[in-house]
N, C-alpha and C positions, 0 to 999 in steps of 0.2 A: 503494500498499499504507498502509496505516494506520500511524503512527508512535508508539511506546511514550512515556510519559513519561520514561525513562530515556535512549530514545535521543535524544530531543529535547533532555535536557540535557544530554549527551555533546555533541550537534552543538554548542548553544551554548558550552560551557565550550572545545571544540576551537577554533572560529573567535575566540572571544576571546583564547586565548593566540596564534593566529597573527596575527593583528591588533596585537596588543600587541607582539610579540616583534619582528615587522616594523618596526612604526614606531620602536620603541627602536634597530634595527639599522642600519635605511636614513634615516629622517628623525628624528631625537628633538627636535627644534624645536618639531616638531606640538603636545606635551607644553606647551610653553609657552603655546603658543596658546590652549589649552583652560584655560590657568590663568587667564588673561587674562581671557576671555570667562566664567569663573565669580566670578571679583572682582568685573567691570562687573556683572553681572546680579544677582547675589545682594545687592549693595548698592543698586542700582535698586528692587529691589522693595522691601527693609526700608523705604527711605526715603520710596516711596511711601503707606506705610501710616502712618509715623511723621510724618514732619513735616508733613504735612496735619491732624494732630490739635492738633501746638502749634502752628501758625500760626493756627487756628480759635480754639484755646482762650483765646490771648491777644488775639485781635480781640472775644471774647465778653466778657473781661474788660472792655475800654474800654468795653461799652455797661452794665455792671453798676456803674460808677462807680470801678474802681481807678485808678491811678496811668496816664493818660492816656499821658503821654509815654514810659514803660517799657515798657508793653505794646505800644505801637507798635512802639516801637524792637526788642523783642523778637522781635516778629510778623516784623518786616522782617528781620532778622538771620537769622530760621529761613529765611525766604523767597530769602534772597540764599544761604545755606548751601545749600537744595534746587537752585536755578538751578547754582551753582558744582560741585555732586555730579554731578546730571545730564549737564551739558558735559562733565565728565570722563569718566563712564563711558561716555557717549553715542560720546565719541573714541577710549577704548578697546576698548569693543563693536564699533566699525565696523573700527579698525584690525584686531583680531583675525579678522573675518569677512572682511576682504580676504586676509589672511594664511592664513587655512583655507582659502579658495576655490584660493589658489597652491599650499597642500598637497595639495587634492585631484585639483587637474591632476596633480601631479607623482605620485601613488602609481596614478591612473588610468594614466595611460604605463608606468609600472615593471608593475602588473600585465599589460598587453597585450603589455610586451616579455617577461614571464616565461612568458604563454602562448604568444607565438608559439615562442619558445627551446623549452619543453618538448614543444611540436605537433611541430617537427622532432627531436626526440631521439626520439619515441615511436618504438615499432613500426612500421613502413612499412605493417603490416597495418591498423593503426585509422585510416589517411586514407582507406580505402576501406569503414571498417565505418560503417554508419548510426547504430551504438548510441553509437560514439567520436564521430560528428560531431554526434549531438543534446546527449552530455557537453558537447564543445566548447561549442556554441551556449548551453545554460544557464550552463556557465560564466562567459562572457563577459556575458549579460544579469543575472546573478546580482551579478555586482562593478560594473554600471552602477546605472543608476536605480531598481532594485530593491531594492538594498542601501545604493546609495550609496559602494560598495567600501569600503576600508579605513577614509577618513574618516569616511564613513558609519557605520559599527559604532562607531568609537570616540566620534564625536559624539554617537551615541545612549547610552551610557556616562556620557560626562559631564553630558549632559543629564539623565539620571537622579540624578548625583551632585548636581547644582545643583539641579534640583526637591526634592530631599530636605533641602538644607539650607534653602531656602526654606518647607519646610514644617514643619520643628524653629521656625524662627523665628518664624513667623505663628500658630503653635500655641501658643507661650507670650503671645502677644499678646491672641488670643482667649481663653482659660482664666484670664484676668483678668479679661476685660470680659465676655463674650458666649460662656459655655462652651458653650451648648445648640447652638451653631453648626455644632458638632464633628458630633455625629451627624447633621444634616440634611443636610452635605455628604457623610460617609463612605456615608449610605444611597441617595443619588444614583449617588455613584460607584461603587458595587455592582452595579447595574442597567446604568451606561453598560459598566462593565467585562465585563461577561456578553457584550454585545451585541457590542461591541467586539473580543472575540474569536474572535467566530462571522464578522465582518465580514474578519478576518486571516485566517482559516482557507479562505475562500470565495478570499481573494486568491492564495492559493499554490495552490491547485487551479487557477487560470485561469492561473498562470505555469507549470505544470507542464503542461496544455492547451497553452497559446499556443508552446511552445520550436521544436517542429516544425514549426509553420506559420510560424513567424517565419523559419527557417533557408531554406524553400523559397522565401518570398516575399523574402528575400535575396537567394537565389539569382537570382530572377527580375529583382528590380530590376536589379543589378549586370550582367546578361547585356545590359539593353536600355540602360544607359548607358556600354557598354564600344565605343569607337570604333572598336576592331578587328574587332567583329561587325557594323558598320555595313552592310557592303555586302551579306553574306548577307542580314541582315533587309530591306533594300531589294530587291535583286533577286529574292529570292522573296516581297517582298509579305508579309512574316509579322510585320510590326510590330503589326498587331492581333490575330495569334494571340497573340503573347507577353503584348500588354498583357492579353487575357482571361484569360490564365493568370495573371497578377501581381494583377488584380481579383481572380479567384475566391478566392484566399488573402488576400487584403484584406479581402473580404468575411467570410472564415470568421474572420478576427482582430477583426474588427468584432461578429460575431455572438456570440463568445464575452465582451467585453466587456459588450455589451449584458446578456447574459446573467449578468454579473457583477454588472453595478449592479441587476439587476431582483432579483436574491437577497439584495443587501445594502439593497435600498431600505426593507425594513419594519425591520428593526435600527436602521437610521439614525432612523425615526421614533420608534421608543420611546426612543432614547437624546435626541432631542429634545424629547420629552416629559418625561423626569426634569431633563433642563436647565431646563426652565422651571418645574416644581415645587420644584425646588432656589431656584431665584430668588425666586420668590413667596413662599415660607414664611421666607428667610432675611430677606429685607425688610421683611415684617412683623415678625416677631421684632424686628429691630434699632431699627425703628421704634417699636415697643411699649417698647421700654425707654427709648427718649429722650424720649416723650411722658412717659412715668410719672418721667421724671429719675432712673431708675437710672444712667445714662450720660450724661456730659457731650454738647454736640453735636460737640465733637472727637472725642469715643470714637465718637459714630455714624460721623463721616468715616472715622476709624481702621478700624471695623468693617466697614463696606462693602466699603473697600479691602481687608481683610487676608481678608473672606471671598472675594472674588474670586479672592483671590492664594492664599489656602488650598484652594480648589475647584482650581485650574487646577495649584496642585503637589500635590495629592493625586493629580488625575488623571495629570500628568506623570512621579510615580511610579509610577503602576502600570502606565499604557498604556508610560511607557518601559521595563519588564520586559519586556511584550509586544512592543514594538518591537524589542528589542535581539533578543529571540527570533527575530523575524522576520526582521529583515536578517541575522541570524546563519544561518539557515536557506538564506536565498540566496545570501549570500556562500559558503558552504559547499561549492556547486556546486562552485567554482573550487578549493576544496581537494581535494574529491574529482575533480575532471579532474587535477590536479598529482599526482594519488597513481594516476592510471590505471597498471591493472597490465600490465608488459612481458612478452609470452609468450615472448618469447628468452631463451635463456641468454646471460649476458655473460662471454666468457672474457676471459683476460689474457694468452696466451701471445704474445710478440712474433713477427713474420713474419719469416722468415729471408733475409737480400740473397743470393737467389740464383738461379739459373734453374726456374722455376716449373712443376710438371708438375700440373695437375688432373683429378680422376677423379672421374666421376657413378658411385656404385655402387648399384645397384638401387633409384633413386630414383621415387618416385610420389608426386605432391601433386595435392590439391585446396584451393581456397581456403576461408577460415573463413565457416563457417555455409552451405557448400555440402557434397552429399555427392557431387558427381561430379568422377570424376577427371580433368582436365586434361592430366596425364603419368602415363604407366604404366611402371614398369621400365627405368627408363633406365640403361644400360650406357654409357660413353664417356669415353675418356682422352684429354686433349690435352696435350700435349707442350709445352714451352716451345721459343717460335720459331714455332710451326706457324702458318699461316694457314688460316683454316677456313670453309667456307661452309655456313649453317647454312638449309636453306631448305624450302620447304612451303607449302601454302593458308594462308591467313588464318584462324587460329584454330586452326592445327595444335599451337600449345604453343611456339612459337619462342620468344617474349618471356617468357613464366615462365618458361623456361629460364633467361634471362640473370637475372632476378629473384631466382631462386635462388642463381644463382652469385655474385652479388654480395650476397647475404643479405639483402634487402629481405624475404622469406621465407624460415622453414624448410619444411625439405622435411617432407612428413606420414610417408614411408615412405624408408629407405635411407638414406644420408649423402654429402655431397661432400666428397673429400678435397682439398689442398692440400700438396704436398710429403708424401703420405702421414698427413697431419694431418687431424683432422676440423675442416672451417671454425669449428665452434662453441665451438673451444677457442682462437682467436684473438680478441685486442683487435679490437674492431670498427673501433677508427677506423685501426690500423695495417691490417687486412686490406682494407678499402674501398679505401685509399690503390694498391692493386694496380691499379687498375681504373679508365680514361677511357672510359667509355661516352657513345654520342651515342645518345638514342634516339630514336623518330618522332615522339615529340610533346616535343621537345624545347625550354623555354622562354628567350628572353632577356629581362631585365629593364629597366625604365627608370632606369638606369645609362650609365655611359659606355662605348664600345666597349671600351677599357681594361680596367674594372671585369668586363665579360661575358665577359672572355677569361681574366682572370686568375683571377676567381672563386675568392678565397679566398685564392689561393697570391700570393707576393708578387710586383709587378706592374716586371718587369725590361724595361725599354726595348727592347734589344737581342734578349732572348728573345721578346717578343711581335713584332717585326720578322721575325725569323726564322719562325717559325708563320703570320703573316700571309703572308709570302711563298710558303711553303711550300704554304697553303690556298688559294693564287691570289688574295687580296683585297687586298693591299697596294696594289695601283694604286689602288684604287677606295678605300682609306682615305685616301690622298695626294691624294682630290677633296674630301672630308669637311672642313667648315667648321673644325674643331678637330683634324682628324686623329684621332690614338685616343681623344682627349679628349670628342670628340664624344658628345651624349647621343643616346641611342636613345628612340624615340618622344615623343609632346610631353605624358604624361601630367603631367609636373612641370616642364616645360621647354618652353616654345613654340617654341625653336630646334630642338628635338631632330626628329631625322629619323626617315623608315621603310627599314628595307632592303626590298629585294626576297628573292623565295623564295630563289633561288640564295645573295644574300648571307647570308640567315639561317642556310642550309644551311653555307656557309662557314666564318661565325663559331664556329658549333657545332662543326666539325671542327677550327678553329685551337685552340679552348678544351681540346677531347680533346687535342691536341698539345703542349699548352703544361704540361698536367697530368705529363707525362711518365711516364707509368705503365707498366710492364713488361707489360700487358695492355691490349689496346685495343678496343674493342667498339663496331661499327656496327649499331644495330640498325633498319633501313628509313628512315635519317633523309633519305635522296632520294627518297622514295618519290612526292612530289609531282612529280618532274623525268621528262621523258620517259626511255624505255630507254637511248637513243646518250648521253644527258648524265649519265645515271644510272652508266652504265658509264665514261665518262670519268673521274667523280671517284672512284670505285670504283677503278679503275685507278691512279691517281694516288695516291693514299692508301694503296695496299700498298706503291706503293715508299717513300714516306714514311714508315712505321713499320718499317722495315727487319727487324731481326730481331727486334722485339718479335711477343708471340704476338699474334694478332689474330682477332677473330670477326666475321664479318657475316652477317648475318640479312636476309633477304630471301624474297618470294615470286617474284622474279625472278631471273634468274641471270646479273645482272651481273657478279657477282664472283668466278665458279665457275671459269672457264679457267685463272685465273692461283693459285688457291689451292693450296696442298698436300692437301686433301681437302674432301670435300662431304661434308655430314650431311642426308638427308632427313625430314624428321618429315612423318607422317601417322597421323589414326587415336591423338593422343595419345601418340605411342610414335617410336621412332627404326626407320624401314622401309628404308632403304639407307644405307651408309656406304662411300664411296671417293672416289678421283680421278675428275677428270671421265671420262676415256677409258673408264676400267671402269664407269662407269653408265651412260653412254650408248650403252655395247655389250649391255647387260643387254635383251635380248628383252621387250617389254612392260612395262618397269621404270616407276614412277613418275618417275625424273629424266628419263630417256631420252623421256617422251611429255612432261614439260615444257619440254624443253631443243627439241625438234621443234615444239611449238607456239609458242614465243618467237623459236627461232633468227631467224625473219623482221627482226624488230626491231634484229638485231645484225650483218648483212649489212654487210660494208665496215670493222667494228671489227677492230684487232688486238690481240691479247692481248698 
């Protein structure tokens, strides 16, 4: 969608305020760095124009019969001053450049951390929303090489100031020596500015076109580079298929870039022609003034140098304004993402420290951007301390129910109450501490085993040992090279270890136990185990949670016989609700049919 000039100006102002405010708050020393660059570059430009004139004029006077010794001494003095100043400004500019690079790296990491933090605090529904994922991709790219990040924006502003100061200085020189250079430089600049603006517009259009392609290509690349997926890729001989997919998106990126360069090529030719005309006319004019002795030989040298400085300073001012607008437009994607709207209401009511009753009242739900309800008219009350098994075929809505209970999503219709209060009214942080959840797709991280279990809680050795023993993992931990401090996986540490499937599941269960939450939920974390092994883990876990509220989600029936109640999901709603004995006795019932089908797996298992 085409942006109005007013909107572009607002985006530029908004981004500049953000960049300066953030820099001043987080790293004010960056302004000292730019002050160093300003002084070194301004002094260097001015002396390049003036010192050559002074040296040449003194040497010309030697040839015209003046005081030879005095003029040579003066020329040598000016040359020495020139060398000294160049050395000083060179050291100053080099040091400032190194410090600028350090600040750029610091701000890059700062932005990455802020992005990651905001992503984790956004409403969960955004993590599964392509629009939000594209916005994140644009934010990451917009604050990287497209804009140069905060330092890139600040550098463009200070570059503009530097060029404006140099422009003012050389304009004074030219006005008193060769004034007709000014309109020649300005005319060339007008042409170049117009066509440079066209190229900038093409750049921004290609940036928007590339965002989705970059996100998909990045996903494919990391899938290929992920060692954990290596077995599947090798055993199914799918490397070629994965590479072909990645190559298609790579080809798409190249196609877009080639199209961008093709569109910009004619504009670049016009700018090159304008530059050539400017140089030819300028040198002819200055040479004519020198031959006709309107200016001295030193003036000729100064004018040639000043003409170049004048043009590039003029160009720097005009293109600097465009560059700032372009960088701000890219960087503003980050600001837009950080303002990504939260759909959920944020409550503030504290959660009472009591035995909690949970009630689903006429709850229906459909995922964002979908018209299909995945849950319809759910009415369910869960009393404190109840152990409930929620069963049903895959896709019946069991996991969605848990996502709603944990308030990863808000209900579409109806309400969920805890202790008679709508969960929207509770503080999110306090409310979510009610739950310890182990999802089927739980994740362990390339941290120590200790950190994976404590996971944000205070790591207490005795508490960790207790839950590891309860989860049946303590003996395995004793055999690890560094015990609980052993790093998982080899992503960052060559001595990292890979856990077996059973060990991973026990670690996830230990994490849930360590959280010590009043409501514990297992959402099919043992689906990869055989039915008997799953039954044993559920039976043991049911003993471990004791008087806490426990919810077991599965399409198997491992947990059903020792639970207080069984909820059967089918066709997006609750179809049966009762104890094992009640449900198995319903002729033609859903649960009775499932139990009869699966009973052969549990022969010999004692509830």
